C-alpha positions in Angstrom: 136.9 157.6 78.8 134.3 155.1 80.0 135.0 153.9 83.6 133.1 150.8 84.6 132.0 150.9 88.2 130.9 147.9 90.2 130.3 147.3 93.8 132.4 144.5 95.3 132.1 144.3 99.1 135.3 143.3 100.7 133.6 141.3 103.4 135.6 142.9 106.2 135.8 146.0 108.3 139.0 147.9 109.2 139.2 150.6 111.8 142.5 152.4 112.5 143.6 155.6 114.2 145.8 156.9 111.3 145.8 160.7 111.3 144.3 162.4 108.3 146.6 164.9 106.6 144.3 167.6 105.1 146.6 170.5 104.4 148.9 169.6 101.5 147.7 168.5 98.0 150.8 166.5 97.3 153.7 165.2 99.4 156.9 167.2 99.7 155.8 170.3 97.8 159.0 172.3 98.4 160.3 172.4 94.8 162.6 175.4 94.6 162.6 177.8 91.7 166.0 176.6 90.6 165.1 173.0 90.7 161.8 173.8 89.0 163.4 175.7 86.2 165.8 172.8 85.4 162.9 170.4 85.3 160.8 172.8 83.2 163.5 173.3 80.7 164.1 169.6 80.2 160.3 169.0 79.8 160.1 171.9 77.3 162.9 170.4 75.3 161.2 166.9 75.3 157.8 168.4 74.3 159.3 170.4 71.4 161.4 167.5 70.2 158.4 165.2 69.6 156.8 164.9 66.2 153.8 166.9 67.4 156.1 169.4 69.1 157.8 170.1 65.8 154.6 171.4 64.3 154.1 174.2 66.8 154.8 177.8 65.8 158.6 178.5 66.1 159.7 180.8 68.8 162.6 181.2 71.3 160.8 179.1 73.9 162.1 179.3 77.5 160.8 178.5 80.9 161.1 181.0 83.8 160.0 180.6 87.4 158.9 183.8 89.1 158.6 184.6 92.8 154.9 185.5 92.4 152.7 183.7 94.9 149.9 183.4 92.4 148.8 179.8 91.6 149.3 180.3 87.9 151.4 180.0 84.7 151.2 182.1 81.6 152.8 183.0 78.2 153.3 186.3 76.6 153.1 184.7 73.1 156.8 185.5 72.3 157.9 182.0 73.6 158.4 183.0 77.3 156.6 180.5 79.6 156.3 181.8 83.1 155.6 179.5 86.1 154.6 181.4 89.2 156.0 180.1 92.5 152.5 179.6 93.9 151.9 176.7 91.6 155.1 174.8 92.6 153.3 172.7 95.3 151.1 171.4 92.6 154.0 170.4 90.3 156.6 169.3 92.9 159.5 167.5 91.1 157.2 165.5 88.8 158.2 166.0 85.1 154.7 164.8 84.1 153.0 167.5 86.1 155.3 170.1 84.6 154.5 168.8 81.2 150.8 169.3 81.8 151.3 173.0 82.6 154.0 173.7 80.0 152.0 171.8 77.4 148.9 173.9 78.2 150.8 177.2 77.7 152.3 175.9 74.4 148.7 175.0 73.6 147.8 178.7 73.9 150.7 179.5 71.5 149.4 177.0 69.0 145.9 178.5 69.1 147.0 182.1 69.1 149.7 181.8 66.4 148.4 178.7 64.6 146.8 180.3 61.5 146.5 178.4 58.3 150.1 177.1 58.4 150.7 175.6 61.9 147.3 174.6 63.2 146.6 172.3 60.2 150.0 170.7 60.6 149.3 170.1 64.3 145.9 168.6 63.5 147.4 166.4 60.8 150.1 165.1 63.1 147.4 164.2 65.8 145.4 162.3 63.2 148.6 160.5 62.0 149.7 159.6 65.5 146.2 158.4 66.5 145.8 156.5 63.2 148.9 154.4 64.0 147.3 153.2 67.2 145.0 150.2 67.5 142.1 152.4 68.6 142.7 154.8 65.8 142.6 152.1 63.2 139.2 151.2 64.4 138.0 154.8 64.6 140.0 157.0 62.3 137.9 160.1 62.7 138.3 160.6 66.4 141.7 162.3 66.2 140.1 165.0 64.1 137.0 165.3 66.3 139.0 166.1 69.4 140.2 169.3 67.8 137.1 170.3 66.0 135.7 172.7 68.7 136.7 176.4 68.9 140.3 177.0 70.0 141.8 179.5 72.4 144.2 181.3 76.0 146.5 181.2 80.2 146.2 178.7 83.0 144.1 181.0 85.3 140.4 180.2 85.4 139.2 183.4 83.6 135.4 183.4 83.2 135.4 185.0 79.8 137.9 182.6 78.3 136.8 179.3 79.6 136.4 177.7 76.2 139.8 178.9 75.2 141.2 177.4 78.4 139.5 174.1 77.6 141.0 174.0 74.1 144.5 174.8 75.4 144.1 172.0 77.9 143.3 169.6 75.1 146.1 170.7 72.8 148.5 170.4 75.8 147.2 167.0 76.7 147.9 165.6 73.2 151.3 167.3 73.0 152.4 165.8 76.4 151.1 162.4 75.6 153.0 162.0 72.4 156.2 163.3 74.1 156.0 160.6 76.8 154.0 162.1 79.7 151.0 160.1 80.7 147.7 162.1 80.3 146.8 161.2 83.9 149.4 163.8 85.0 147.1 166.5 83.5 144.1 165.0 85.5 146.2 165.1 88.6 147.2 168.7 88.1 143.6 169.7 87.7 142.7 167.8 90.9 145.5 169.5 92.8 144.6 172.9 91.5 141.1 172.4 92.8 142.4 171.4 96.2 144.8 174.3 96.4 142.3 176.9 95.2 139.2 175.4 96.9 137.6 175.9 93.5 135.1 173.4 92.1 135.5 174.9 88.6 138.5 172.7 88.0 136.1 169.7 87.8 134.4 171.3 84.8 137.8 171.7 83.1 138.6 168.1 83.7 135.3 167.0 82.2 136.1 169.0 79.0 139.7 167.5 79.0 138.2 164.0 78.9 137.0 164.7 75.4 140.6 164.2 74.2 141.7 161.7 76.9 141.1 158.5 74.9 143.0 159.8 71.9 145.9 161.1 74.1 146.0 157.8 76.0 146.0 155.7 72.8 148.9 157.8 71.4 150.9 157.5 74.7 150.4 153.8 75.0 151.4 153.1 71.4 154.7 155.0 71.8 155.4 154.1 75.4 154.0 150.6 76.2 156.0 150.6 79.4 155.1 153.9 81.2 158.1 153.4 83.6 160.4 153.9 80.6 158.7 157.1 79.4 160.1 160.6 80.1 157.3 161.2 82.7 157.6 157.8 84.3 154.7 155.9 86.0 151.4 157.8 86.0 150.1 159.3 89.2 147.2 157.8 91.2 143.8 159.0 90.1 140.5 158.2 91.9 137.1 159.3 93.0 134.2 158.2 95.1 131.1 156.4 93.9 128.1 155.9 96.2 128.5 156.3 100.0 125.6 155.0 102.1 124.9 154.8 105.8 123.1 152.0 107.7 122.2 152.2 111.4 122.9 149.1 113.4 120.6 149.4 116.4 121.6 146.1 117.9 125.3 147.0 117.9 124.6 150.7 118.6 126.7 151.9 115.7 126.5 153.3 112.2 127.9 151.4 109.2 129.2 153.3 106.2 129.6 151.7 102.7 131.9 153.8 100.5 132.4 152.8 96.9 135.3 154.2 94.9 137.4 153.8 91.8 141.2 154.2 91.7 143.8 153.6 89.1 147.6 153.7 89.0 147.8 152.7 92.7 149.9 149.5 92.4 152.3 149.3 95.3 150.6 152.1 97.2 148.3 152.1 100.2 144.7 153.2 99.6 142.9 154.8 102.5 139.3 155.9 102.9 139.0 158.1 105.9 136.0 159.8 107.5 136.1 162.8 109.9 133.0 164.2 111.7 131.9 167.6 112.7 129.0 169.3 114.4 128.5 172.8 113.1 132.0 174.1 112.4 133.6 172.1 115.3 135.2 168.6 114.9 133.5 165.9 117.0 135.9 164.5 119.7 136.6 160.8 120.2 135.9 158.9 123.4 138.0 155.8 122.4 141.7 155.9 121.6 141.4 153.7 118.5 139.1 156.3 116.9 141.1 159.3 118.0 143.3 161.3 115.7 146.5 162.9 117.2 144.5 166.1 117.6 141.7 164.3 119.5 139.1 164.4 116.7 136.9 161.4 115.9 138.1 159.6 112.8 137.6 156.2 111.2 139.7 154.7 108.4 139.7 151.8 106.0 143.0 150.8 104.4 143.8 148.3 101.7 146.6 147.7 99.2 146.3 149.5 95.9 146.2 148.1 92.4 146.6 149.3 88.8 142.7 149.4 88.6 140.3 149.2 91.5 136.6 149.6 91.6 135.4 148.4 95.0 133.7 149.2 98.3 134.9 149.5 101.8 132.9 149.2 105.0 133.6 151.4 108.1 131.8 151.2 111.4 131.4 154.0 113.9 130.1 152.7 117.3 128.2 155.2 119.6 130.7 154.5 122.3 133.5 156.1 120.2 131.8 159.5 120.3 132.6 161.8 123.2 129.9 163.9 124.9 126.3 163.8 123.9 126.7 164.0 120.2 124.2 161.9 118.4 123.6 163.8 115.1 126.4 165.3 113.1 128.0 165.3 109.6 130.7 163.2 108.1 133.2 164.0 105.3 135.0 161.2 103.5 138.5 161.4 102.0 140.1 159.1 99.4 143.9 159.0 99.9 146.4 157.0 97.9 150.0 157.0 99.2 150.4 160.6 100.4 148.0 162.2 97.9 144.4 163.1 98.5 142.3 162.2 95.4 138.7 163.0 96.3 136.4 164.2 99.0 132.7 163.6 99.6 130.0 166.1 100.3 128.7 166.3 103.9 126.9 163.1 104.9 124.2 163.2 107.6 125.0 160.8 110.5 122.6 159.9 113.3 123.7 157.4 115.9 121.2 154.9 117.3 120.4 155.2 121.0 
């Protein structure tokens, strides 16, 4: 997918004392095993009932939710798909997120059992489905190309089977998209897994997943022109930061931050760019109430209404007077939050307040 980035200054500065929630990757993650199993079984039925799902190797497929605290899902290649309870905060009650994980495990099954009978049928159905889209009619070979790499196995990030994981991701992405689950749910699951595991390796998996994204999106849109009417419903918000720069304002004794970002699927939601500050391992405290989080830490926020597609820049200002004590040099971390979901975080940014 090609994302066009442009910098469009908003022309205004917003500062608010809205507390930053940094602990949960998604809102309300308390999906119970019983509720999760019901959602999983419905999603499994929908995936297998699609034209692409009917090409997968036959098996007595079933979804089970274990009490294991591992952040994982797996298959034993007999049709049993196990979802460990540790991953439930990632999936919550979103059928699209469940489809991403279940589709991935079925992807392993397709690869493992595919042989000369089932894998060619799967490929043929992908090419047929893509060929019926407007994009596919312009580029008929892309559907075949997305499955041309080596194929292969489990949701855990196993170093010796990364390529197999990537291919199961892609097979699952195509399967879920045709069945009516927007491919952005797979991107959201990867992002949430990265947050939960504090593991940057999920970014690499997302990059490989994008090789099939355009095909999956074209198939989804051709079959479900109104995402709200699809089995997965509206896609989740997706976003990331672009360039973040700092400019000292000596006259005003402050530092001005310019944070560019891209967001999609955010219509009707609030978009927030928040910055927190730390010196060493300790959070910097605020001297002024409007810059103070409920815990007393220094924090600045910019908020604006979301849209279906946004590529823009917000400006945040941190005056020296807002910083408690003698702190003049410290680090900032920026967070991109849409609704209740954290989408991206920046690397540490050096901050030096003017005297």
